[in-house]
C-alpha positions in Angstrom: -95.2 241.3 87.8 -98.2 242.7 86.0 -100.2 240.7 83.5 -98.1 240.2 80.4 -99.1 241.9 77.1 -100.6 239.2 74.9 -101.5 241.4 71.9 -100.0 240.5 68.5 -100.3 242.0 65.1 -100.9 239.9 62.0 -100.5 242.4 59.3 -103.4 244.8 59.6 -105.2 242.6 62.2 -104.6 243.3 65.9 -105.4 240.3 68.1 -105.9 240.6 71.9 -103.9 237.4 72.3 -102.3 234.9 69.9 -105.0 232.2 70.2 -107.4 231.7 67.3 -109.7 228.9 66.4 -109.0 226.6 63.5 -111.5 226.4 60.7 -113.7 223.3 60.7 -113.2 222.6 64.4 -115.2 225.4 65.9 -118.3 225.6 63.7 -119.5 229.1 63.4 -118.6 230.0 67.0 -122.1 229.9 68.6 -121.7 226.2 69.1 -119.0 226.9 71.8 -120.9 229.7 73.5 -122.0 227.5 76.4 -118.4 226.5 77.2 -116.2 229.5 76.8 -116.2 233.3 76.8 -115.9 233.8 73.0 -114.8 237.4 73.5 -111.6 236.2 75.1 -110.4 234.6 71.9 -107.7 236.3 69.8 -109.6 235.5 66.6 -112.4 233.3 65.2 -112.0 231.4 62.0 -115.2 229.9 60.9 -116.0 226.6 59.2 -115.0 226.6 55.5 -117.5 228.2 53.1 -118.4 227.4 49.5 -120.6 229.2 47.0 -123.4 226.8 47.5 -124.3 224.5 50.5 -122.3 221.3 50.6 -123.2 218.0 52.1 -119.6 216.8 52.3 -118.5 213.2 52.1 -120.6 210.2 53.1 -120.0 208.6 56.6 -118.1 207.3 58.3 -115.9 210.4 58.0 -114.2 210.7 61.4 -111.8 208.1 62.9 -109.9 208.4 66.1 -106.2 207.5 66.0 -103.7 206.8 68.7 -102.4 210.4 68.7 -105.2 212.4 67.1 -107.9 211.8 64.5 -108.5 211.4 60.8 -111.3 213.4 59.2 -112.9 213.3 55.8 -115.8 215.6 56.3 -115.4 217.0 52.8 -116.1 220.6 53.7 -119.8 220.3 54.6 -121.1 223.8 55.1 -124.2 226.0 54.8 -122.9 228.0 51.9 -121.9 231.6 51.6 -125.4 233.1 51.4 -126.8 231.3 54.5 -123.6 232.2 56.4 -124.0 235.9 55.7 -127.8 235.8 56.4 -127.9 233.4 59.4 -124.5 233.1 61.0 -122.8 236.5 60.6 -125.3 238.5 62.8 -124.2 236.6 65.9 -120.5 236.8 64.9 -120.8 240.5 64.5 -121.8 240.9 68.1 -118.4 239.4 69.3 -115.2 241.4 69.9 -112.6 239.1 68.3 -111.9 239.6 64.5 -113.8 237.1 62.4 -112.0 235.4 59.5 -114.0 233.5 56.9 -112.3 230.4 55.5 -113.2 229.9 51.8 -112.9 226.9 49.4 -113.6 226.7 45.7 -113.3 224.0 43.1 -112.1 226.5 40.6 -110.1 229.7 40.8 -113.2 231.7 39.7 -115.2 230.2 42.7 -112.5 231.5 45.1 -112.7 234.9 43.5 -116.5 235.0 43.7 -116.5 234.0 47.4 -114.0 236.8 48.2 -116.1 239.3 46.3 -119.2 238.2 48.1 -117.6 238.7 51.5 -116.1 242.1 50.6 -119.2 244.0 51.7 -119.6 242.0 54.9 -118.1 244.5 57.4 -118.2 241.9 60.2 -115.7 239.8 58.4 -112.2 241.2 58.9 -110.2 238.6 56.9 -110.4 235.7 54.5 -108.5 232.5 54.9 -108.0 230.8 51.6 -108.1 227.0 51.9 -106.0 225.7 49.0 -105.0 222.6 50.8 -107.9 220.4 51.8 -106.6 216.8 51.4 -110.0 215.0 51.5 -111.8 216.8 48.7 -111.3 215.1 45.3 -111.7 218.3 43.3 -109.5 221.3 43.5 -107.9 221.1 46.9 -104.9 218.9 46.3 -103.9 220.5 43.0 -104.2 224.1 44.3 -102.2 223.3 47.4 -99.3 221.4 45.8 -98.5 223.4 42.7 -96.9 226.8 43.4 -98.0 228.3 40.1 -101.6 227.4 40.5 -101.6 228.4 44.2 -100.3 231.8 43.2 -103.1 232.2 40.7 -105.7 231.4 43.4 -104.2 233.9 45.8 -103.9 236.6 43.2 -107.5 236.1 42.1 -108.7 236.5 45.7 -106.4 239.5 46.2 -108.0 241.3 43.3 -111.4 240.9 44.8 -110.8 241.7 48.5 -109.3 244.5 50.5 -109.6 242.4 53.7 -106.7 240.6 55.4 -105.8 237.6 53.2 -104.5 234.5 55.0 -103.5 231.5 53.0 -103.6 228.0 54.5 -100.8 225.8 53.3 -100.7 222.1 52.8 -98.0 219.9 54.4 -98.5 217.4 51.6 -95.8 219.0 49.4 -92.1 218.5 48.6 -91.0 222.0 49.8 -93.4 224.1 51.8 -91.1 227.1 51.6 -91.6 227.2 47.9 -95.4 227.3 48.4 -95.1 229.9 51.1 -93.1 232.3 48.8 -95.5 231.8 46.0 -98.4 232.8 48.2 -96.5 235.8 49.6 -95.5 237.0 46.1 -99.2 236.7 45.0 -100.4 239.0 47.7 -101.0 237.0 50.9 -100.9 239.1 54.1 -100.2 236.0 56.3 -99.9 232.2 56.1 -101.5 229.5 58.3 -99.2 226.6 58.5 -100.2 223.7 58.3 -103.4 222.0 57.2 -103.9 218.3 58.0 -101.6 215.5 56.7 -103.2 212.9 54.4 -103.5 209.5 56.1 -105.8 206.5 56.3 -107.0 203.8 58.6 -107.9 200.2 58.0 -110.4 197.9 59.7 -108.5 194.5 59.8 -111.7 192.5 60.4 -113.6 193.8 57.4 -110.5 194.4 55.3 -112.0 197.9 54.4 -110.9 201.5 55.0 -112.4 203.0 58.1 -113.3 206.1 56.2 -115.8 206.0 53.4 -113.5 208.5 51.5 -110.6 206.0 52.1 -108.2 208.8 53.0 -108.6 211.7 55.3 -106.7 214.5 57.1 -104.7 213.5 60.1 -104.7 216.1 62.9 -103.9 216.3 66.6 -100.7 215.7 68.6 -99.3 213.2 66.0 -98.6 216.1 63.5 -97.2 218.7 66.0 -93.5 217.9 65.3 -94.1 218.2 61.6 -96.1 221.4 61.9 -93.4 222.9 64.1 -90.7 222.1 61.6 -92.7 223.5 58.7 -93.5 226.8 60.6 -89.8 227.2 61.3 -89.0 226.5 57.6 -91.6 229.0 56.4 -90.4 231.6 58.9 -86.9 231.5 57.2 -88.5 231.9 53.8 -91.1 234.8 54.0 -91.5 238.2 55.6 -95.2 238.0 56.3 -96.7 236.7 59.6 -97.3 233.0 60.2 -100.1 231.4 62.1 -99.1 228.1 63.5 -101.5 225.2 63.3 -101.2 221.5 64.1 -101.4 219.5 67.3 -101.7 222.4 69.6 -103.3 221.0 72.8 -102.0 223.2 75.6 -100.1 226.4 76.3 -96.7 224.7 76.0 -97.5 223.7 72.5 -98.7 227.2 71.6 -95.6 228.8 73.1 -93.3 226.5 71.1 -95.0 227.6 67.8 -94.3 231.2 68.7 -90.7 230.4 69.5 -90.1 228.9 66.1 -91.5 231.9 64.3 -95.3 232.0 64.4 -97.0 235.2 65.5 -100.2 233.5 66.5 -101.7 230.0 66.6 -104.9 228.2 65.7 -106.4 225.6 68.0 -108.2 222.7 66.2 -108.5 219.1 67.3 -108.1 220.1 71.0 -111.6 221.6 70.7 -113.1 218.2 70.2 -111.3 216.7 73.2 -111.8 219.7 75.5 -114.1 222.5 74.5 -112.5 224.9 77.0 -109.0 224.3 75.6 -108.6 227.7 74.0 -109.3 229.5 77.3 -106.8 227.2 79.1 -104.2 227.9 76.5 -104.6 231.7 76.8 -104.4 231.6 80.6 -101.5 229.1 80.5 -99.5 231.3 78.1 -99.9 234.3 80.4 -98.9 232.3 83.4 -95.8 231.0 81.7 -94.7 234.4 80.6 -95.3 235.8 84.1 -93.2 232.9 85.6 -90.4 233.6 83.1 -90.5 237.4 83.8 -91.5 238.2 80.2 -93.8 241.2 79.9 -94.7 240.9 76.2 -95.5 237.8 74.3 -94.0 239.3 71.1 -90.6 238.9 72.7 -91.0 235.2 72.3 -91.8 235.2 68.6 -88.9 233.7 66.6 -86.6 233.5 69.7 -85.6 229.9 69.0 -81.8 229.4 69.7 -80.1 227.1 67.1 -76.6 226.0 66.8 -74.2 223.7 68.7 -74.5 223.9 72.5 -71.3 225.1 74.1 
């Protein structure tokens, strides 16, 4: 059998394969150049950007857990101007579409970020982070209230003609409600899910292990929850879904496609194994070949439910 077709379409974005990088875990891509062929990626989502440079939260801000890690980085980044000036020229030389993740403390900040990126031709899309659980201002409210989330998305939509992806929080009562609100407000796709709020305690000092007290849990521990939420969202919206959460290998990635995701983002795995994205791409192709499937799109949403006969 010939090499399976791995191309997928996320709205107006065409990806050579379904494997993207998750914001905040891949820097601005150049950091991984020594380890992988960046041009083999399906898409690159850069570290979250704010209007001005941000130092993030004080340390300690990363804690390893039994099945993943907690982070409370607090969206440290170089700021939008430094990104366009210093980071974008390298990203522009790469083949995969670049998506800029943006974060604001107010709706107006989101809109201004989108407007600032509109003229950056190297940026093909914007991922709106309305769901960061470890930033005290903005993130939690925007990601948990469907009305406010819709206002953020609509404000960004008015300022950009680029692909608009909205990253949803799992820290909500009903993620399908949030998904429909984002879709109705103009989102082209949804990334599901962001990290789950958690904490860790040092028994000997009787203090939290994170200076921020709480942080975002990621890694294998959250995969079952992420799978469930992707499946729920797939029943609720018509726009494409990008699955995120605990994807460590090709099997994980294929499961997300089966429950309804069109593509996936690889995050925490990059810290454990910097070549994980490449291994996932090759592994997906190998499994499809083994199963006699010539096109990865045939797997999307193919989950069989119901009572076994």
